[in-house]
N, C-alpha and C positions, 0 to 999 in steps of 0.2 A: 537417526534419532537426535533430536536436540532438545534444549530445556530454555525456559524464557525464566527473566528475572530483573524485571524492569518498571521504572515508574514513569506514567504518563500525566498527561494533565487533561483534563476537560476543559474545553473553553467554547461558550456558545457564543452566539451573536449577542453580546452582554457586555456589561463595562468590563475595565481591568480588573475591578475590584472582586468581579465574580467567579475569579480563576480559581480553579482546585486542581486537586489529583488524586489518584489512587495508584495502587501496588499490585503487577499482575505477573504471574509465577503459574508453573506449570509444564510438564514435558509433551513435545510432540514426536510422534513416531509416524513416520510416513516411507513408502516405496515409489519409485517411479520407474516408468518403464517408456523408454523413447525408441523411435525408430528415426532412422536418417536415410532415406532415399537418395538423396544427395547431398554435396556438401553445405548448400545452401539453404535446406529445406528441412526441417526435424518435427515432428509430432508425435502426441504419446498422450500417456494417462497417470493420474498419480491417485493414492489411495493413502490416507492417514488416520490416524487417533490423535486429535488434540484434546488435552484437559488442562482445564483453568480453572484458578486460585486467584480469585479477587479480594484484596486485603484493603486498608486504610491506608491512605496517603502518609507519605514518610516524608515528606518536605517539609521544612522550619519556617518556610516562608508563606506556604499555602495551606488553606484548610483542606481537609479530606473531604472525596466529592460527596459523600452522605452527610455531612455537613453542610454544604452549599447548596444541595438540591434537593427536594423531597425524593426518598427511594421509590416513589412508585413512577418518578419519571426517569428511573435509571433501571431499567427490564435489564436483568441478569445480574445484580447485585447481590439481591439477597438469594434468590434461585440461582446458582452459579452452573449453566450448561456446561458440560463437557460432549464433544463431538468426534461423530466420523464423519471425514470428508471424503469427497470423490471428486476428481478433477479430470479435465480433457485440457490440452495444448496445442498450438502449431506456432511456427516461427519462419519466417523469410526473411533471408539476410540476402541483401541486392547490393549491399556496400562494396568498395574496393578495395576494405581493409577490415577483419573482424574486429581486430583490437582497437583501431584509432582511425575510423573511416573520413575522407573527405569529399566523397561524392555518393550517391546511390541512396538507398533508402534499407530500414529493418523497418518490418511489422510484427506483432506477436499479440495472439490471441489465447485468452482462457476463458476457461468456464468450470466454476465449482459450487458443489452442492454441502451445504455442511447439515448432518443430520442430528439431531438433539437427541443425545442419548438417555437422557435420567427425565425429563420432565414433559416431554411431546408438546414444549411451547415455543420452543425457537429454531425450529428449521427456515433456513433461508437459502436462498443460490446469488450466487455473483459472479457479474462479466466483468474480465477486465480487456480492454483494447488498447495498446499502445504503437505508435508509429513514429518512424524516426526520417528524416530526409536531409541530405547534405549536399549544398549547392558550393561549388569551388568559385572564389569572385577572384582570385589570382593565385599566384604561386604560393603564397603565405597567408592568405586568409579564406576563412571558409564559413559559412553561414547554416548554422545547425539549428533544426525545427525539431519539435518533440509535442506530441498530441497524447495525452493517457485521460482515459476514463476508468470509472470502477462505478458500477451499477447492481445495485442489490434489488431483491425481491421477497417477502415474507408473504406467505398465503393466508389465506381467511384464518383468523385466531391463532396466528403465529405474531412472533417477535422478534426483533435481532437487540442482541444484546449490546448497552450502548458502548463496550471496549470493543466489538468486532466491526462496528462502523468504518466505512472509507473515511479516512483523514488526510487533511493537506497540510504543509508545513514542514520543513526540515532541508537539508543538504540536498536531497533527491528529490521534492515535490515540493514547489514554491519556496525558493531560499531564502527571502527575504524575513519569513516568519521562523520562530520555533516549531520543534517536533510537534507533532499532532495539533496546529494551533486551532484548525477547522475539522468539526467533522458535521458527517450527516448520511442519509442514504445512499448520495449517490456524490462523486467527487468529479470533476472534468479539470485538466489543466493544460495549457497551450505555453510552451517557452520558445524562446529564440535567444539562438547566443551566435554572437559573431566572435570568431577564433582568429587569433594572430600569433603566428609562429613566429617570432623574435629571434631566435636562435634554437637548433637542435635541440637545447637543454630549456629551452623557454617560452611561453605559451601565455598570452595574454587573451582574457575573456572578457566581455560585456554581455550582460544577458538582461533577458525581460520575461518575467510570468505573469 
């Protein structure tokens, strides 16, 4: 069980002055069942309940999203859907160290179905694929690569709420940009990192997204 209380920004491929924000709140309740047939492979499923409460933005610097864009361009803002979600996942760890690998790979797949509990207008599916590959260049330097794709699909007559769209931006995805800088029906990210272990306590990293 978890709760969310966050302010996120909505930015399309528009000028900087068209930035806006909104506030999202609500509980998440889910259960996960996983199986580990070996130390390197795990698979399982997840079932959950997601409640959404979308409110006007709270930023003093940015307008609220409904003031920046027509509400008809913001599916899920007026009629805010809550969800049942079903998910299946699998992960394979082929690295030499589960905490800080320097060689090998990691692969994770997840498919999630979101079922609108109230309006029968916002059902959609989401698939996430993430792969890491690590190549040691010498005893101090490692090249780490990462590919991550998030893909969504809504059936005929269904829409994906704007706040549920995949995003890019932040410390984990597209580090040069602020959180949720970009959003659309699909996202795709390729990252390369050059890691140099200067001392046991100090590591230098250069990255390209």
